[in-house]
C-alpha positions in Angstrom: -51.2 -0.4 32.0 -48.8 -0.4 34.8 -45.7 -2.4 35.6 -43.9 -3.5 38.5 -40.5 -5.2 38.3 -39.6 -8.3 40.4 -36.0 -9.0 40.4 -34.3 -12.4 41.2 -30.9 -12.2 42.9 -28.5 -15.0 42.0 -25.3 -14.1 43.6 -23.1 -16.4 41.7 -24.9 -15.6 38.6 -24.9 -11.8 39.3 -28.6 -10.7 39.5 -31.6 -11.9 37.4 -34.8 -9.9 37.4 -38.6 -10.6 36.6 -40.6 -7.7 35.3 -44.4 -7.6 36.5 -46.9 -6.1 34.2 -50.4 -5.6 35.6 -53.4 -4.9 33.5 -57.1 -4.5 33.5 -59.6 -3.4 31.0 -57.7 -1.4 28.2 -60.8 0.7 27.1 -63.8 2.0 28.5 -66.6 3.3 26.2 -69.8 5.2 26.5 -71.8 7.1 23.9 -69.7 10.1 24.8 -66.4 9.0 26.4 -63.7 6.8 25.6 -61.0 6.1 28.3 -57.8 4.4 27.0 -55.0 2.6 29.0 -52.8 5.5 28.3 -54.8 7.6 30.4 -55.7 5.2 33.1 -54.7 1.5 32.7 -55.8 0.4 36.1 -59.6 0.5 35.6 -62.5 -1.5 35.1 -66.1 -1.1 33.9 -69.6 -2.5 33.2 -69.7 -4.8 30.2 -71.9 -3.9 27.2 -71.9 -5.6 23.9 -68.2 -6.6 24.2 -67.1 -3.0 25.2 -66.8 -1.4 28.5 -69.0 1.7 29.5 -69.3 4.1 32.3 -72.4 4.3 34.4 -73.4 7.0 36.7 -76.7 7.9 38.3 -75.6 11.5 37.5 -75.7 11.1 33.8 -72.6 11.8 31.4 -71.3 14.5 33.9 -69.3 11.9 35.6 -66.3 11.9 38.1 -63.2 12.9 36.4 -61.0 16.0 35.1 -59.4 16.9 31.9 -59.5 19.3 28.9 -60.2 19.3 25.3 -63.2 16.8 25.6 -61.1 14.2 27.4 -61.6 12.9 31.1 -59.1 11.5 33.2 -60.0 9.3 36.2 -57.2 9.2 38.8 -55.4 6.1 39.7 -57.0 3.5 42.0 -60.2 1.9 42.9 -63.2 4.6 42.8 -65.9 3.5 45.0 -68.7 5.6 43.5 -68.2 4.2 40.0 -69.7 0.9 39.8 -67.9 -2.3 38.8 -64.4 -0.5 39.1 -61.1 -2.5 39.8 -57.4 -1.7 40.5 -54.8 -4.3 40.5 -51.3 -3.9 41.8 -48.3 -6.3 42.8 -46.0 -5.8 45.6 -43.3 -7.5 47.7 -45.1 -9.2 50.7 -45.6 -7.4 53.9 -46.9 -4.3 52.4 -49.1 -2.2 55.1 -49.4 1.1 53.4 -49.0 2.4 49.8 -49.6 5.8 48.6 -49.1 6.2 44.9 -50.1 10.0 45.2 -51.8 10.1 42.0 -54.6 12.3 43.2 -55.4 15.1 40.9 -58.5 16.6 42.5 -60.1 16.6 46.0 -58.5 16.0 49.5 -58.4 12.4 49.7 -55.3 10.4 49.3 -55.7 6.6 48.5 -53.9 3.9 50.2 -53.5 1.1 47.6 -52.7 -1.7 50.4 -55.4 -3.7 52.0 -55.9 -1.7 54.7 -57.4 1.3 52.9 -56.2 3.7 55.4 -56.9 6.9 53.2 -55.2 10.4 54.2 -56.7 13.8 54.0 -54.6 16.8 52.7 -53.8 19.7 54.8 -54.1 22.6 52.7 -54.4 22.2 48.8 -51.6 20.3 47.4 -50.6 20.7 43.7 -50.3 17.5 41.5 -47.2 17.4 39.5 -45.3 15.0 37.1 -43.8 12.3 39.4 -41.2 9.8 39.1 -44.1 7.3 38.2 -47.3 8.9 37.1 -48.0 11.9 39.1 -46.9 12.9 42.3 -47.8 15.6 45.2 -45.9 18.9 45.6 -45.6 20.3 49.1 -44.9 24.1 49.7 -42.6 23.6 52.8 -45.0 25.9 55.0 -48.5 24.8 55.4 -49.2 21.5 53.5 -49.1 17.9 54.7 -51.3 14.5 54.4 -52.1 13.4 58.0 -53.2 9.8 57.8 -53.6 8.5 61.3 -52.2 6.3 64.0 -53.4 3.2 62.4 -52.2 -0.2 63.8 -50.5 -1.3 60.6 -48.1 1.6 60.9 -47.1 0.7 64.6 -44.0 -1.0 63.2 -42.7 -3.5 65.9 -39.9 -4.8 66.1 -39.2 -4.4 62.2 -40.3 -2.4 59.3 -39.3 -0.5 56.0 -40.2 2.8 54.5 -39.4 4.1 51.1 -40.3 6.9 48.8 -39.2 9.0 45.9 -38.6 12.8 46.5 -37.5 15.9 44.5 -36.4 18.9 46.2 -34.0 21.8 45.7 -33.9 23.0 49.3 -30.7 22.4 51.1 -31.3 23.9 54.2 -33.5 22.7 57.2 -35.2 19.3 58.1 -37.6 18.3 55.7 -40.1 15.2 56.6 -41.2 13.2 53.6 -42.6 10.3 55.7 -42.9 10.5 59.5 -44.6 8.8 62.5 -44.0 11.2 65.5 -41.7 9.3 68.0 -41.4 6.4 65.9 -39.9 7.1 62.5 -38.7 10.0 60.3 -37.4 10.1 57.0 -36.5 13.0 54.5 -33.9 15.5 53.9 -31.5 17.3 56.4 -29.6 20.1 54.9 -30.2 18.6 51.4 -28.9 15.1 52.4 -31.2 11.8 52.8 -31.7 11.8 56.6 -33.4 9.5 59.3 -33.7 10.5 62.9 -34.1 8.3 66.2 -36.3 10.0 68.7 -35.0 8.1 71.6 -31.2 8.5 71.2 -31.8 11.9 69.5 -29.3 11.0 67.0 -29.7 12.2 63.2 -28.2 10.0 60.6 -27.5 11.5 57.1 -25.8 10.3 54.0 -22.7 12.6 52.9 -24.1 13.4 49.3 -26.6 16.2 48.8 -29.6 15.1 46.7 -31.6 18.3 47.0 -30.7 18.8 43.3 -34.0 19.1 41.7 -33.9 15.4 40.4 -35.9 12.5 41.7 -34.1 10.4 44.3 -35.3 7.1 46.2 -34.7 6.9 49.8 -35.6 4.1 52.2 -35.1 3.1 55.7 -35.1 -0.5 57.1 -35.7 -0.8 60.8 -34.7 -3.2 63.6 -36.0 -1.6 66.9 -33.2 -1.4 69.7 -30.5 -3.1 67.7 -27.2 -1.1 67.5 -26.3 -0.4 63.9 -29.3 -2.7 63.0 -31.2 -0.3 60.9 -30.0 1.2 57.4 -30.5 4.4 55.2 -30.6 3.7 51.6 -30.2 6.3 48.7 -31.2 5.2 45.2 -31.1 1.6 46.1 -27.5 1.8 47.9 -27.0 1.3 51.5 -25.4 4.4 53.0 -25.5 4.4 56.9 -26.5 2.2 59.7 -28.1 3.5 62.7 -30.2 2.7 65.7 -34.0 3.0 65.9 -35.8 2.6 69.3 -39.3 4.2 68.8 -40.6 6.0 72.0 -44.1 5.0 71.6 -46.7 4.0 68.9 -49.3 6.7 69.2 -47.9 9.1 66.7 -49.6 10.3 63.7 -48.4 8.7 60.4 -47.8 11.6 58.0 -46.6 12.5 54.6 -44.8 15.9 54.0 -44.5 16.7 57.7 -44.1 15.7 61.3 -47.7 15.9 63.1 -47.9 15.4 66.9 -51.7 15.5 67.0 -51.7 19.4 67.8 -49.1 21.1 65.6 -47.2 20.5 62.2 -43.5 21.0 62.0 -40.5 20.2 59.5 -42.7 20.6 56.4 -41.2 19.0 53.2 -40.5 21.5 50.5 -40.8 19.7 47.1 -42.6 16.8 45.6 -43.1 13.2 47.0 -44.0 10.2 45.1 -44.7 6.3 45.9 -44.7 6.2 49.5 -44.5 2.4 50.7 -44.4 1.0 54.3 -43.7 -2.6 55.0 -44.0 -4.6 58.4 -40.7 -6.2 57.9 -37.0 -5.5 56.8 -36.7 -5.7 53.4 -33.3 -6.9 52.3 -30.6 -5.0 50.3 -31.3 -7.0 47.3 -35.1 -6.2 47.7 -34.5 -2.5 48.3 -32.4 -2.5 45.1 -35.0 -4.4 43.2 -37.7 -1.7 44.3 -35.4 1.1 43.0 -34.5 -0.5 39.9 -38.3 -1.2 39.1 -39.4 2.2 39.8 -36.6 3.9 38.2 -37.6 2.4 35.0 -41.3 3.2 35.4 -42.5 0.3 37.1 -44.4 0.1 40.4 -42.6 -2.6 42.4 -39.4 -4.9 42.6 -39.0 -8.4 44.3 -35.6 -10.1 44.8 -34.9 -13.8 45.3 -31.6 -13.1 46.8 -28.4 -15.6 46.5 -29.1 -18.8 44.6 -26.7 -21.9 44.7 -27.3 -24.6 42.4 -29.3 -27.4 44.1 -30.8 -25.0 46.8 -33.8 -23.1 45.5 -34.8 -19.6 46.7 -38.5 -18.2 47.2 -39.9 -14.9 47.4 -43.6 -13.8 48.0 -45.4 -11.2 46.4 -49.1 -10.0 47.0 -51.4 -9.3 44.2 -53.7 -6.6 45.5 -57.1 -5.9 44.2 -59.7 -3.4 45.2 -63.0 -3.9 43.5 -66.8 -4.1 43.8 -67.5 -6.3 41.1 -69.3 -9.5 41.2 -66.0 -11.2 40.7 -62.8 -11.4 38.6 -60.1 -13.6 37.0 -56.4 -13.2 37.1 -54.3 -14.6 34.2 -50.4 -14.9 33.8 -47.9 -15.0 31.2 -44.4 -14.1 30.5 -42.6 -12.8 27.2 -39.8 -15.2 27.5 -37.6 -17.3 29.7 -35.3 -15.4 32.2 -32.5 -13.8 29.7 -29.0 -12.3 30.0 -27.7 -11.7 26.7 -27.4 -15.2 24.9 -27.9 -17.1 28.1 -31.5 -18.1 29.5 -32.9 -19.6 32.8 -35.8 -21.6 31.4 -39.2 -22.1 33.3 -39.6 -25.5 35.3 -40.0 -28.2 32.9 -43.0 -29.9 34.5 -46.1 -28.5 36.1 -49.0 -26.4 34.4 -51.5 -24.0 35.9 -54.1 -26.8 35.2 -51.8 -29.2 36.8 -49.2 -27.8 39.3 -46.5 -30.5 40.5 -44.6 -30.7 43.8 -41.1 -29.1 43.8 -38.3 -31.6 44.2 -35.5 -29.9 45.9 -32.2 -30.4 44.1 -33.8 -31.9 40.8 -36.3 -29.2 39.7 -34.7 -26.5 37.9 -35.8 -23.0 36.5 -38.6 -20.7 37.5 -42.0 -21.5 38.8 -44.9 -20.2 40.9 -47.6 -21.2 43.2 -50.4 -19.6 45.2 -50.0 -19.6 49.0 -52.8 -17.6 50.5 -55.8 -15.2 49.9 -58.6 -13.5 51.9 -61.2 -14.0 49.1 -62.3 -17.0 47.3 -60.3 -20.2 48.3 -57.4 -21.1 46.4 -58.0 -24.0 44.0 -56.9 -27.4 45.6 -54.4 -27.9 42.8 -52.2 -25.6 44.3 -52.0 -27.6 47.3 -51.8 -24.7 49.7 -48.6 -23.4 47.9 -46.8 -26.9 47.7 -47.4 -27.2 44.1 -45.6 -25.2 41.2 -46.3 -24.4 37.7 -44.4 -22.8 34.9 -45.4 -19.6 33.6 -46.9 -19.8 30.3 -46.1 -17.5 27.2 -50.0 -16.7 26.5 -52.3 -15.3 29.2 -53.5 -18.2 31.5 -56.1 -18.0 34.1 -54.6 -19.0 37.5 -57.4 -17.8 40.0 -61.1 -16.7 39.9 -63.0 -14.8 42.7 -66.6 -15.2 42.8 -69.0 -12.8 44.7 -68.7 -9.4 46.1 -66.1 -8.9 48.8 -67.2 -5.3 50.0 -65.8 -5.0 53.6 -62.2 -5.5 52.5 -59.8 -5.5 49.6 -58.4 -8.8 48.1 -55.0 -10.2 48.3 -53.6 -13.2 46.6 -50.1 -14.4 47.6 -47.9 -15.5 44.9 -44.5 -17.3 45.7 -41.9 -17.4 43.0 -39.3 -20.2 43.2 -36.1 -20.7 41.3 -33.2 -23.0 41.0 -30.4 -23.3 38.4 -28.2 -26.0 37.1 -24.5 -26.3 38.0 -23.7 -25.2 34.6 -25.6 -22.1 34.4 -23.5 -19.2 33.2 -22.5 -16.1 35.1 -23.1 -12.8 33.2 -22.3 -9.2 34.0 -25.8 -8.3 33.7 -29.4 -9.3 34.9 -31.3 -12.3 33.9 -34.7 -10.8 33.3 -38.3 -11.3 31.8 -41.5 -9.8 31.8 -44.4 -11.3 33.6 -48.0 -9.8 33.0 -50.9 -10.3 35.5 -54.3 -9.5 33.8 -57.4 -8.8 36.0 -60.7 -9.2 34.1 -63.9 -8.3 36.0 -67.0 -10.3 35.9 -70.1 -8.1 34.9 
C-alpha cells in the first residue's frame, strides 16, 4: 500500500495538508505463492473464489525475485502478468515519473501516462531508497538514457525533482539531464543546475553530499531573468535564468548523454524522479518534499486561502492496467485537523449527488472529477462543476469499463476548499488522510 500526501496551503491559517493513500488488492494467492501488500501493495490479479491468484503460461516459476521461498514483484504495472493494475496519484502536469523500484533486468518504468521506459547503461544496483528502493550509480559507466520524447521538451515552463544520496564532493554529477535543455545534480557536493545558453552554473551554498537523502528540484521559466528557481529539501535557494538551446537532447538519469557520449556520471543513489510540464509553486514543491520525506509518494498544495474565496488544486489519478475494468473508491480518516481545530467537509453534496459550489457560501473541503481519457465521467459530476464531500467509508466514485490497452488511464480530480472567517490559525498543519482504492474487474 502506497501513500501520497496532498497538502493544502492556507496562508492565514498556516498550512493544511491532505494525505493520499492509494491501494489495490492487498493479497494475491495461488497454490504455492502468497504476495502481501507489505511486499508490493500496488498490484492486482485474477479473482478466484474471493481471493486473488497469479496466472502464468509458464507455470509456477513466474516473474519475480526473492529468497527463502518468498517472491517479490517490483513496483508498477507488469504487462506480461494477466490482469495487473498500478495506481498512483500526482499533482497535475506530470509527464514523466521514474520511481526506480527495479530490482532485476534493464528496463526502467515510467509511471506517468506516457510510458516512456528507459534502459540501463551498465548494470545498476538496487539499494534502499528514500521511498522503497532506488538505483545506485557508480560515477563512471552507468546511466539510464530514456529518449528525446516530446513530453520532456519543456517549453516554456517545467519542473524537475528527485531525491539523491551521495558522498562525492568533487566534480559535476548529473542526476537528471536533457542535453542543452536542463541539468540538475551536484556540483562539488552542492545542489546545482546549469544553463547551456548562458553557460552559468547555479549552486546552493550548503554541501549536501553527506551520505543522506536530499530532495532537489528546479522550476523552469524559459528566457526569464531570475525566473527559474533551485530548491533543496523543499526550500527555495537560488534563482537563475534558463534558456534551452534546443530540444533534441536525450533525457537521461545519472549522466549527461548527447546521443554519442556520456559525461558527468552521478556517483550515488537516485530515487523518485518526476518531470512536470508546468512550474510547481513554492507551496507545491514543499508539499512534494513533505509528502515524500514521510514515506508518501506525492504532495499537492492549494496555496493561500482567504475566507470567502475558495482555492482549487488538480491531481491526476494514473492507472496502468490490462484488466476488463476497475472501480475507484475514496474515503478520509477524519476532517482536516490541526490540534483541536478542524476544517470539515462541505456540508452538502455526496458522491451519489454532487452539488454546485456556491462561492462565498460553500465552506469546507470537497472534490470533483474534471476529465479522463477512459470511460466518460458520470454526468452527476457536471464536467467538474459539482462537488462532493469525502466520506469516511470507502465509496466508489468512478468506474472504467472495457480494456484500454493502447494508453494508460488518467482521472483528474479537483480538490476545493474554503473556510469560515472564524477559522482558527494554528502553528501546525491541518491534515487528514484520503484513501483511494482501486479494485479490478475480473
